[in-house]
TIPAMI-678702 format. One record per residue (C-alpha): x, y negated, z negated; residue number from 1; residue in one letter. Coordinates in Angstrom, 2 decimals. Example, Ala and Ser with C-alpha at 12.3 -4.5 7.8 and 13.67 -1.06 7.14 Angstrom:
<rs>
r X: 12.30	Y: 4.50	Z: -7.80	num: 1	residu: A $
r X: 13.67	Y: 1.06	Z: -7.14	num: 2	residu: S $
</rs>
This chain:
<rs>
r X: -22.10	Y: 16.23	Z: 1.24	num: 1	residu: M $
r X: -20.20	Y: 15.10	Z: 4.36	num: 2	residu: I $
r X: -22.66	Y: 14.34	Z: 6.90	num: 3	residu: R $
r X: -21.82	Y: 16.08	Z: 10.77	num: 4	residu: S $
r X: -21.60	Y: 13.32	Z: 13.51	num: 5	residu: V $
r X: -21.28	Y: 14.04	Z: 17.32	num: 6	residu: E $
r X: -17.51	Y: 14.46	Z: 18.20	num: 7	residu: V $
r X: -15.72	Y: 13.62	Z: 21.17	num: 8	residu: E $
r X: -12.20	Y: 14.55	Z: 22.53	num: 9	residu: A $
r X: -9.66	Y: 12.40	Z: 20.71	num: 10	residu: V $
r X: -7.11	Y: 10.18	Z: 22.85	num: 11	residu: H $
r X: -3.94	Y: 9.97	Z: 20.50	num: 12	residu: M $
r X: -2.94	Y: 11.79	Z: 17.47	num: 13	residu: I $
r X: 0.08	Y: 10.01	Z: 15.73	num: 14	residu: S $
r X: 2.44	Y: 10.70	Z: 12.60	num: 15	residu: A $
r X: 2.51	Y: 7.57	Z: 10.27	num: 16	residu: Y $
r X: 6.15	Y: 7.15	Z: 8.87	num: 17	residu: C $
r X: 6.80	Y: 4.36	Z: 6.72	num: 18	residu: L $
r X: 10.16	Y: 3.32	Z: 5.55	num: 19	residu: G $
r X: 11.92	Y: 6.63	Z: 7.21	num: 20	residu: Y $
r X: 15.72	Y: 7.28	Z: 7.48	num: 21	residu: Q $
r X: 16.39	Y: 3.28	Z: 7.63	num: 22	residu: H $
r X: 19.71	Y: 3.63	Z: 5.46	num: 23	residu: F $
r X: 20.93	Y: 6.85	Z: 4.76	num: 24	residu: T $
r X: 20.58	Y: 7.84	Z: 8.20	num: 25	residu: V $
r X: 20.55	Y: 11.76	Z: 9.13	num: 26	residu: I $
r X: 20.29	Y: 12.42	Z: 12.72	num: 27	residu: P $
r X: 19.90	Y: 16.34	Z: 12.43	num: 28	residu: H $
r X: 17.31	Y: 15.63	Z: 9.83	num: 29	residu: Q $
r X: 15.40	Y: 13.23	Z: 12.24	num: 30	residu: M $
r X: 15.48	Y: 15.71	Z: 15.25	num: 31	residu: R $
r X: 14.04	Y: 18.42	Z: 13.07	num: 32	residu: E $
r X: 11.29	Y: 15.99	Z: 12.01	num: 33	residu: N $
r X: 10.29	Y: 15.28	Z: 15.28	num: 34	residu: F $
r X: 10.62	Y: 18.73	Z: 16.47	num: 35	residu: A $
r X: 8.21	Y: 19.40	Z: 13.86	num: 36	residu: D $
r X: 5.60	Y: 16.94	Z: 14.82	num: 37	residu: M $
r X: 5.89	Y: 17.76	Z: 18.58	num: 38	residu: A $
r X: 5.48	Y: 21.28	Z: 17.71	num: 39	residu: E $
r X: 2.15	Y: 20.69	Z: 15.33	num: 40	residu: M $
r X: 0.71	Y: 18.74	Z: 18.40	num: 41	residu: G $
r X: 1.13	Y: 15.02	Z: 17.38	num: 42	residu: F $
r X: 1.37	Y: 12.87	Z: 20.63	num: 43	residu: D $
r X: 3.09	Y: 9.78	Z: 19.10	num: 44	residu: A $
r X: 5.32	Y: 8.95	Z: 15.66	num: 45	residu: V $
r X: 4.71	Y: 5.69	Z: 13.95	num: 46	residu: C $
r X: 7.80	Y: 4.04	Z: 12.72	num: 47	residu: L $
r X: 7.69	Y: 0.96	Z: 10.22	num: 48	residu: S $
r X: 9.90	Y: -1.96	Z: 11.21	num: 49	residu: F $
r X: 10.51	Y: -4.75	Z: 8.69	num: 50	residu: S $
r X: 12.71	Y: -7.97	Z: 7.98	num: 51	residu: E $
r X: 14.89	Y: -5.35	Z: 6.39	num: 52	residu: S $
r X: 15.38	Y: -3.16	Z: 9.15	num: 53	residu: E $
r X: 15.56	Y: -6.30	Z: 11.76	num: 54	residu: M $
r X: 18.33	Y: -7.86	Z: 9.14	num: 55	residu: T $
r X: 20.37	Y: -4.68	Z: 8.12	num: 56	residu: Y $
r X: 19.22	Y: -1.28	Z: 10.17	num: 57	residu: S $
r X: 18.55	Y: -2.02	Z: 13.88	num: 58	residu: R $
r X: 20.96	Y: 0.69	Z: 14.77	num: 59	residu: R $
r X: 19.11	Y: 2.99	Z: 12.62	num: 60	residu: A $
r X: 16.06	Y: 1.96	Z: 14.01	num: 61	residu: F $
r X: 17.61	Y: 2.46	Z: 17.95	num: 62	residu: E $
r X: 18.54	Y: 6.37	Z: 16.54	num: 63	residu: I $
r X: 14.93	Y: 7.28	Z: 15.37	num: 64	residu: Q $
r X: 13.06	Y: 5.71	Z: 18.69	num: 65	residu: V $
r X: 15.75	Y: 7.61	Z: 20.86	num: 66	residu: D $
r X: 15.34	Y: 10.92	Z: 19.05	num: 67	residu: L $
r X: 11.54	Y: 10.67	Z: 18.81	num: 68	residu: A $
r X: 11.59	Y: 10.10	Z: 22.76	num: 69	residu: K $
r X: 13.96	Y: 13.09	Z: 23.20	num: 70	residu: K $
r X: 11.32	Y: 15.01	Z: 21.26	num: 71	residu: A $
r X: 8.73	Y: 13.72	Z: 23.88	num: 72	residu: G $
r X: 6.57	Y: 11.69	Z: 21.27	num: 73	residu: L $
r X: 5.45	Y: 8.31	Z: 22.13	num: 74	residu: K $
r X: 6.85	Y: 5.52	Z: 19.64	num: 75	residu: V $
r X: 4.16	Y: 3.20	Z: 18.10	num: 76	residu: L $
r X: 5.86	Y: 0.38	Z: 15.91	num: 77	residu: A $
r X: 4.60	Y: -0.99	Z: 12.87	num: 78	residu: V $
r X: 5.98	Y: -4.68	Z: 11.90	num: 79	residu: P $
r X: 5.64	Y: -4.38	Z: 8.44	num: 80	residu: S $
r X: 5.47	Y: -7.07	Z: 5.64	num: 81	residu: R $
r X: 6.31	Y: -9.60	Z: 7.90	num: 82	residu: L $
r X: 5.75	Y: -13.18	Z: 6.03	num: 83	residu: G $
r X: 3.69	Y: -11.45	Z: 3.72	num: 84	residu: G $
r X: 0.90	Y: -10.95	Z: 6.11	num: 85	residu: R $
r X: 0.83	Y: -7.40	Z: 7.11	num: 86	residu: Y $
r X: 1.15	Y: -4.17	Z: 4.96	num: 87	residu: A $
r X: 3.42	Y: -1.38	Z: 5.81	num: 88	residu: G $
r X: 6.48	Y: -0.24	Z: 4.04	num: 89	residu: A $
r X: 8.63	Y: -0.76	Z: 1.81	num: 90	residu: P $
r X: 6.78	Y: -2.88	Z: -0.71	num: 91	residu: L $
r X: 9.07	Y: -6.18	Z: -0.22	num: 92	residu: M $
r X: 8.96	Y: -10.00	Z: -0.29	num: 93	residu: P $
r X: 9.40	Y: -11.62	Z: 2.97	num: 94	residu: S $
r X: 13.23	Y: -12.63	Z: 3.43	num: 95	residu: I $
r X: 12.18	Y: -15.45	Z: 5.64	num: 96	residu: W $
r X: 10.31	Y: -16.81	Z: 2.85	num: 97	residu: L $
r X: 12.91	Y: -16.46	Z: 0.71	num: 98	residu: A $
r X: 14.82	Y: -18.93	Z: 2.68	num: 99	residu: F $
r X: 12.15	Y: -21.22	Z: 3.96	num: 100	residu: H $
r X: 10.19	Y: -21.50	Z: 0.55	num: 101	residu: P $
r X: 8.37	Y: -24.13	Z: 1.44	num: 102	residu: E $
r X: 6.13	Y: -22.34	Z: 3.83	num: 103	residu: Y $
r X: 5.03	Y: -19.97	Z: 0.92	num: 104	residu: A $
r X: 1.38	Y: -19.91	Z: -0.43	num: 105	residu: V $
r X: -0.40	Y: -17.71	Z: -2.92	num: 106	residu: E $
r X: -2.85	Y: -14.82	Z: -1.49	num: 107	residu: I $
r X: -2.16	Y: -12.40	Z: -4.13	num: 108	residu: G $
r X: 0.62	Y: -10.70	Z: -6.17	num: 109	residu: W $
r X: 3.37	Y: -11.67	Z: -3.61	num: 110	residu: L $
r X: 3.73	Y: -15.02	Z: -1.64	num: 111	residu: P $
r X: 3.00	Y: -15.31	Z: 1.89	num: 112	residu: A $
r X: 3.60	Y: -17.39	Z: 4.55	num: 113	residu: A $
r X: 1.26	Y: -20.16	Z: 5.69	num: 114	residu: C $
r X: 0.03	Y: -18.89	Z: 8.85	num: 115	residu: I $
r X: -0.58	Y: -22.65	Z: 10.24	num: 116	residu: E $
r X: 2.95	Y: -23.32	Z: 9.63	num: 117	residu: A $
r X: 4.56	Y: -23.64	Z: 13.41	num: 118	residu: K $
r X: 7.89	Y: -22.69	Z: 12.04	num: 119	residu: E $
r X: 6.24	Y: -19.23	Z: 10.93	num: 120	residu: F $
r X: 4.44	Y: -18.59	Z: 14.39	num: 121	residu: R $
r X: 7.71	Y: -19.60	Z: 15.65	num: 122	residu: A $
r X: 9.82	Y: -17.00	Z: 14.10	num: 123	residu: W $
r X: 7.33	Y: -14.17	Z: 13.97	num: 124	residu: I $
r X: 6.96	Y: -14.49	Z: 17.70	num: 125	residu: K $
r X: 11.00	Y: -14.43	Z: 17.94	num: 126	residu: E $
r X: 10.71	Y: -11.35	Z: 15.80	num: 127	residu: F $
r X: 8.40	Y: -9.53	Z: 17.99	num: 128	residu: L $
r X: 10.05	Y: -10.27	Z: 20.92	num: 129	residu: R $
r X: 13.53	Y: -9.25	Z: 19.82	num: 130	residu: Q $
r X: 11.45	Y: -5.68	Z: 18.23	num: 131	residu: L $
r X: 9.60	Y: -5.27	Z: 21.97	num: 132	residu: L $
r X: 12.78	Y: -5.90	Z: 24.09	num: 133	residu: T $
r X: 15.17	Y: -4.19	Z: 22.01	num: 134	residu: G $
r X: 13.69	Y: -0.78	Z: 22.03	num: 135	residu: Y $
r X: 11.54	Y: 1.60	Z: 23.79	num: 136	residu: D $
r X: 8.27	Y: 0.95	Z: 22.59	num: 137	residu: L $
r X: 4.89	Y: 2.59	Z: 23.60	num: 138	residu: D $
r X: 2.93	Y: 1.00	Z: 21.10	num: 139	residu: G $
r X: 2.33	Y: -1.36	Z: 18.18	num: 140	residu: I $
r X: 0.46	Y: -0.74	Z: 15.03	num: 141	residu: V $
r X: -1.02	Y: -3.67	Z: 13.09	num: 142	residu: W $
r X: -1.15	Y: -2.55	Z: 9.46	num: 143	residu: D $
r X: -3.73	Y: -4.35	Z: 7.25	num: 144	residu: E $
r X: -3.58	Y: -7.84	Z: 7.59	num: 145	residu: P $
r X: -3.24	Y: -9.47	Z: 4.19	num: 146	residu: K $
r X: -5.02	Y: -12.67	Z: 2.72	num: 147	residu: G $
r X: -7.34	Y: -13.16	Z: 5.92	num: 148	residu: V $
r X: -9.68	Y: -15.29	Z: 3.62	num: 149	residu: E $
r X: -7.32	Y: -16.51	Z: 0.96	num: 150	residu: A $
r X: -7.97	Y: -19.96	Z: 0.54	num: 151	residu: V $
r X: -4.49	Y: -22.40	Z: 0.48	num: 152	residu: D $
r X: -4.09	Y: -25.99	Z: 0.62	num: 153	residu: T $
r X: -0.63	Y: -26.04	Z: 2.13	num: 154	residu: H $
r X: 0.21	Y: -29.10	Z: 3.65	num: 155	residu: Q $
r X: -0.16	Y: -27.89	Z: 7.41	num: 156	residu: E $
r X: -3.55	Y: -25.98	Z: 6.38	num: 157	residu: T $
r X: -4.79	Y: -29.35	Z: 4.89	num: 158	residu: V $
r X: -3.62	Y: -30.78	Z: 7.92	num: 159	residu: A $
r X: -5.83	Y: -28.78	Z: 10.28	num: 160	residu: R $
r X: -8.90	Y: -28.36	Z: 8.03	num: 161	residu: Y $
r X: -9.03	Y: -31.42	Z: 5.93	num: 162	residu: G $
r X: -8.47	Y: -31.48	Z: 2.39	num: 163	residu: P $
r X: -10.81	Y: -28.69	Z: 0.94	num: 164	residu: N $
r X: -10.53	Y: -26.15	Z: 3.25	num: 165	residu: P $
r X: -13.05	Y: -23.03	Z: 2.93	num: 166	residu: T $
r X: -13.06	Y: -18.95	Z: 3.44	num: 167	residu: K $
r X: -14.28	Y: -19.63	Z: 6.54	num: 168	residu: E $
r X: -11.60	Y: -21.60	Z: 7.94	num: 169	residu: D $
r X: -9.46	Y: -18.99	Z: 6.59	num: 170	residu: M $
r X: -10.75	Y: -16.38	Z: 8.52	num: 171	residu: I $
r X: -10.97	Y: -18.62	Z: 11.77	num: 172	residu: H $
r X: -7.34	Y: -19.34	Z: 11.18	num: 173	residu: G $
r X: -6.05	Y: -15.56	Z: 10.66	num: 174	residu: F $
r X: -7.95	Y: -14.44	Z: 13.59	num: 175	residu: L $
r X: -6.73	Y: -16.90	Z: 15.84	num: 176	residu: E $
r X: -3.17	Y: -16.20	Z: 14.35	num: 177	residu: F $
r X: -3.65	Y: -12.66	Z: 15.34	num: 178	residu: Q $
r X: -4.87	Y: -12.89	Z: 18.97	num: 179	residu: A $
r X: -2.04	Y: -15.06	Z: 19.36	num: 180	residu: E $
r X: 0.24	Y: -12.78	Z: 18.29	num: 181	residu: L $
r X: -1.46	Y: -9.86	Z: 20.02	num: 182	residu: S $
r X: -1.61	Y: -12.11	Z: 23.40	num: 183	residu: A $
r X: 2.52	Y: -12.59	Z: 22.85	num: 184	residu: F $
r X: 3.22	Y: -8.97	Z: 22.46	num: 185	residu: C $
r X: 1.04	Y: -8.05	Z: 25.74	num: 186	residu: K $
r X: 3.14	Y: -11.12	Z: 27.63	num: 187	residu: S $
r X: 6.35	Y: -9.57	Z: 26.55	num: 188	residu: I $
r X: 5.59	Y: -6.03	Z: 27.52	num: 189	residu: K $
r X: 2.22	Y: -5.78	Z: 29.62	num: 190	residu: P $
r X: 1.55	Y: -1.78	Z: 29.13	num: 191	residu: D $
r X: 2.00	Y: -1.93	Z: 25.37	num: 192	residu: I $
r X: -0.74	Y: -0.55	Z: 23.34	num: 193	residu: S $
r X: -1.79	Y: -2.26	Z: 20.26	num: 194	residu: Q $
r X: -3.82	Y: -0.61	Z: 17.27	num: 195	residu: T $
r X: -5.25	Y: -2.81	Z: 14.31	num: 196	residu: L $
r X: -6.55	Y: -1.55	Z: 11.49	num: 197	residu: F $
r X: -7.96	Y: -3.29	Z: 8.27	num: 198	residu: V $
r X: -9.78	Y: -2.79	Z: 5.01	num: 199	residu: Q $
r X: -13.30	Y: -2.20	Z: 3.98	num: 200	residu: K $
r X: -12.85	Y: -5.19	Z: 1.68	num: 201	residu: S $
r X: -12.28	Y: -7.33	Z: 4.28	num: 202	residu: D $
r X: -15.58	Y: -9.59	Z: 5.28	num: 203	residu: P $
r X: -17.25	Y: -8.46	Z: 8.48	num: 204	residu: E $
r X: -16.81	Y: -12.46	Z: 9.66	num: 205	residu: A $
r X: -12.99	Y: -11.28	Z: 9.94	num: 206	residu: F $
r X: -13.40	Y: -7.34	Z: 10.90	num: 207	residu: T $
r X: -16.33	Y: -7.74	Z: 13.62	num: 208	residu: I $
r X: -14.39	Y: -10.54	Z: 15.32	num: 209	residu: E $
r X: -11.03	Y: -9.00	Z: 15.02	num: 210	residu: A $
r X: -12.48	Y: -6.27	Z: 16.91	num: 211	residu: A $
r X: -13.11	Y: -8.21	Z: 19.67	num: 212	residu: K $
r X: -9.42	Y: -9.48	Z: 20.36	num: 213	residu: I $
r X: -8.91	Y: -8.54	Z: 24.02	num: 214	residu: P $
r X: -5.21	Y: -7.30	Z: 23.94	num: 215	residu: E $
r X: -6.21	Y: -4.68	Z: 20.94	num: 216	residu: I $
r X: -7.27	Y: -0.95	Z: 22.44	num: 217	residu: E $
r X: -7.76	Y: 0.92	Z: 19.33	num: 218	residu: Y $
r X: -9.65	Y: -0.58	Z: 15.96	num: 219	residu: F $
r X: -10.56	Y: 0.87	Z: 12.44	num: 220	residu: G $
r X: -9.63	Y: 1.39	Z: 9.07	num: 221	residu: Y $
r X: -7.35	Y: 3.73	Z: 6.74	num: 222	residu: D $
r X: -8.76	Y: 5.38	Z: 3.59	num: 223	residu: G $
r X: -8.50	Y: 8.25	Z: 1.09	num: 224	residu: N $
r X: -9.57	Y: 11.91	Z: 1.07	num: 225	residu: L $
r X: -8.44	Y: 12.64	Z: -2.68	num: 226	residu: A $
r X: -7.66	Y: 11.18	Z: -6.15	num: 227	residu: R $
r X: -4.32	Y: 9.65	Z: -6.38	num: 228	residu: Q $
r X: -1.57	Y: 8.80	Z: -9.51	num: 229	residu: S $
r X: 1.52	Y: 6.63	Z: -9.15	num: 230	residu: F $
r X: 3.37	Y: 8.70	Z: -11.81	num: 231	residu: F $
r X: 1.79	Y: 10.94	Z: -14.69	num: 232	residu: H $
r X: -1.44	Y: 9.18	Z: -15.19	num: 233	residu: E $
r X: -4.65	Y: 10.41	Z: -14.67	num: 234	residu: E $
r X: -5.60	Y: 10.56	Z: -10.91	num: 235	residu: P $
r X: -8.43	Y: 8.62	Z: -9.76	num: 236	residu: K $
r X: -10.38	Y: 7.32	Z: -6.73	num: 237	residu: W $
r X: -7.97	Y: 4.45	Z: -5.93	num: 238	residu: L $
r X: -9.26	Y: 3.44	Z: -2.28	num: 239	residu: K $
r X: -12.50	Y: 4.13	Z: -0.55	num: 240	residu: Y $
r X: -13.36	Y: 7.56	Z: 1.30	num: 241	residu: R $
r X: -12.26	Y: 7.19	Z: 4.84	num: 242	residu: L $
r X: -15.93	Y: 8.76	Z: 5.91	num: 243	residu: E $
r X: -17.68	Y: 5.62	Z: 4.09	num: 244	residu: S $
r X: -16.17	Y: 3.23	Z: 7.08	num: 245	residu: V $
r X: -16.91	Y: 5.57	Z: 9.99	num: 246	residu: W $
r X: -20.34	Y: 3.97	Z: 11.04	num: 247	residu: E $
r X: -18.74	Y: 0.47	Z: 10.67	num: 248	residu: R $
r X: -16.00	Y: 1.53	Z: 12.91	num: 249	residu: T $
r X: -18.17	Y: 2.71	Z: 15.34	num: 250	residu: Q $
r X: -20.50	Y: -0.24	Z: 15.32	num: 251	residu: S $
r X: -17.55	Y: -2.85	Z: 15.37	num: 252	residu: E $
r X: -15.76	Y: -0.82	Z: 18.35	num: 253	residu: C $
r X: -18.92	Y: -0.66	Z: 19.92	num: 254	residu: R $
r X: -19.46	Y: -4.57	Z: 19.80	num: 255	residu: N $
r X: -16.22	Y: -5.28	Z: 20.43	num: 256	residu: G $
r X: -15.28	Y: -2.80	Z: 23.47	num: 257	residu: G $
r X: -12.35	Y: -0.75	Z: 21.42	num: 258	residu: K $
r X: -11.52	Y: 2.57	Z: 20.90	num: 259	residu: K $
r X: -11.64	Y: 3.90	Z: 17.26	num: 260	residu: T $
r X: -8.91	Y: 4.45	Z: 15.00	num: 261	residu: F $
r X: -8.34	Y: 5.92	Z: 11.76	num: 262	residu: A $
r X: -5.39	Y: 6.60	Z: 9.36	num: 263	residu: L $
r X: -5.89	Y: 9.40	Z: 6.98	num: 264	residu: V $
r X: -4.19	Y: 8.58	Z: 3.47	num: 265	residu: E $
r X: -2.05	Y: 11.41	Z: 1.66	num: 266	residu: N $
r X: 0.14	Y: 9.84	Z: -0.50	num: 267	residu: M $
r X: 0.24	Y: 8.96	Z: -4.20	num: 268	residu: L $
r X: -0.96	Y: 12.24	Z: -4.83	num: 269	residu: M $
r X: -0.59	Y: 14.68	Z: -7.76	num: 270	residu: P $
r X: -0.64	Y: 18.56	Z: -7.44	num: 271	residu: R $
r X: -4.20	Y: 18.77	Z: -9.30	num: 272	residu: E $
r X: -5.72	Y: 16.62	Z: -6.26	num: 273	residu: A $
r X: -4.28	Y: 18.70	Z: -3.35	num: 274	residu: M $
r X: -7.31	Y: 21.28	Z: -3.53	num: 275	residu: P $
r X: -9.86	Y: 18.34	Z: -2.99	num: 276	residu: E $
r X: -7.56	Y: 16.88	Z: -0.19	num: 277	residu: F $
r X: -7.59	Y: 20.10	Z: 1.72	num: 278	residu: E $
r X: -11.11	Y: 20.55	Z: 1.48	num: 279	residu: I $
r X: -11.99	Y: 16.91	Z: 2.50	num: 280	residu: N $
r X: -9.32	Y: 16.99	Z: 5.10	num: 281	residu: F $
r X: -10.60	Y: 20.00	Z: 6.95	num: 282	residu: E $
r X: -14.27	Y: 18.56	Z: 6.55	num: 283	residu: M $
r X: -12.92	Y: 15.33	Z: 8.01	num: 284	residu: Y $
r X: -11.26	Y: 16.84	Z: 11.03	num: 285	residu: L $
r X: -14.27	Y: 18.98	Z: 11.68	num: 286	residu: R $
r X: -17.21	Y: 16.05	Z: 11.69	num: 287	residu: N $
r X: -14.91	Y: 13.03	Z: 12.74	num: 288	residu: Y $
r X: -13.16	Y: 12.02	Z: 16.19	num: 289	residu: R $
r X: -11.64	Y: 8.71	Z: 16.23	num: 290	residu: P $
r X: -9.88	Y: 7.87	Z: 19.52	num: 291	residu: D $
r X: -6.78	Y: 7.21	Z: 17.60	num: 292	residu: H $
r X: -6.31	Y: 9.21	Z: 14.60	num: 293	residu: L $
r X: -3.32	Y: 8.87	Z: 12.53	num: 294	residu: S $
r X: -1.96	Y: 10.62	Z: 9.29	num: 295	residu: I $
r X: 1.19	Y: 10.33	Z: 7.09	num: 296	residu: Y $
r X: 3.85	Y: 12.78	Z: 7.62	num: 297	residu: Y $
r X: 5.36	Y: 13.58	Z: 4.40	num: 298	residu: Y $
r X: 3.65	Y: 11.06	Z: 3.12	num: 299	residu: A $
r X: 4.92	Y: 8.53	Z: 0.01	num: 300	residu: H $
r X: 5.19	Y: 9.33	Z: -3.60	num: 301	residu: N $
r X: 3.66	Y: 13.01	Z: -3.69	num: 302	residu: N $
r X: 4.21	Y: 15.13	Z: -6.59	num: 303	residu: E $
r X: 4.16	Y: 18.17	Z: -4.11	num: 304	residu: D $
r X: 5.67	Y: 16.74	Z: -1.06	num: 305	residu: P $
r X: 6.28	Y: 20.37	Z: 0.56	num: 306	residu: E $
r X: 2.55	Y: 21.56	Z: -0.40	num: 307	residu: G $
r X: 1.02	Y: 18.43	Z: 1.16	num: 308	residu: V $
r X: 2.86	Y: 18.76	Z: 4.34	num: 309	residu: H $
r X: 1.76	Y: 22.57	Z: 4.42	num: 310	residu: G $
r X: -1.86	Y: 21.67	Z: 4.11	num: 311	residu: I $
r X: -1.37	Y: 18.89	Z: 6.74	num: 312	residu: V $
r X: 0.73	Y: 21.28	Z: 8.95	num: 313	residu: R $
r X: -1.80	Y: 24.01	Z: 8.73	num: 314	residu: R $
r X: -5.13	Y: 22.08	Z: 9.38	num: 315	residu: L $
r X: -3.46	Y: 19.84	Z: 12.40	num: 316	residu: M $
r X: -2.05	Y: 22.79	Z: 14.06	num: 317	residu: K $
r X: -5.77	Y: 24.38	Z: 14.29	num: 318	residu: Q $
r X: -7.23	Y: 21.18	Z: 14.81	num: 319	residu: Y $
r X: -4.98	Y: 20.51	Z: 17.90	num: 320	residu: L $
r X: -5.27	Y: 24.02	Z: 19.07	num: 321	residu: K $
r X: -8.81	Y: 23.50	Z: 18.95	num: 322	residu: D $
r X: -8.70	Y: 20.07	Z: 20.88	num: 323	residu: R $
r X: -6.49	Y: 22.00	Z: 23.66	num: 324	residu: A $
r X: -9.22	Y: 24.30	Z: 24.40	num: 325	residu: R $
</rs>
């Protein structure tokens, strides 16, 4: 049973779009999609922008931004997979690291860049500068920082912390890294809005302090509302329930002086999980009001994409109709 909580008006509703229309670009489909988002009542669209897009699809992204603006939507960019240090889509190793393997460290199943490396910090800032000056963006969404406590012994890490760096050192370094990037984005575009969301598995030593980064406006978590599967295997709860991090979100935002954020995951969904998603999503909308609420638009790898979208469309239209009263 979901516990009722006090609710307040939501400041922003965004449609999350990852890996959208980057290569086979069909503008009339984008116009239809953005018109659909606006008609549903979304305020903004979140569009991923990875190293691949910067290398190979800059015109495609420009078309996306232009059409979204013409539909009356704000555009929030999701800098994805940069140096393997953030999530977003698509799943891919870092192009920059392929050319600079000397800066790679192991933090999981994909290599990532050493955040203490001056060359990496210079590159990622230049990437962000081009992103912010090349397009008419209203915001940045920092999607799940990766390896925030993963200990590495890269020579630049050792030069800073000594021969035996600790998890605490890594957390401190990533907080400094994120604060530096957020301040850099604000210096390039002072009116930019920045959202940062993290994972329940991240240590509170990181999340509590990350919520205090001055340039971040919205802070929170993503999470599931239904079982998931990648193909034909038995569906399972692959991630924590979104409701389970609400009190943590409120506490960290209150202490950090931030507005709350939540991203509803509705991807990797088999047909048999759709009824539970519909029930749980309706209950979530009824009982929770993050200041910035985001949900995937035609989410990745659903067995019945039209069916899931129909659920989202119906519930969001009612929710946004109620919000407007």
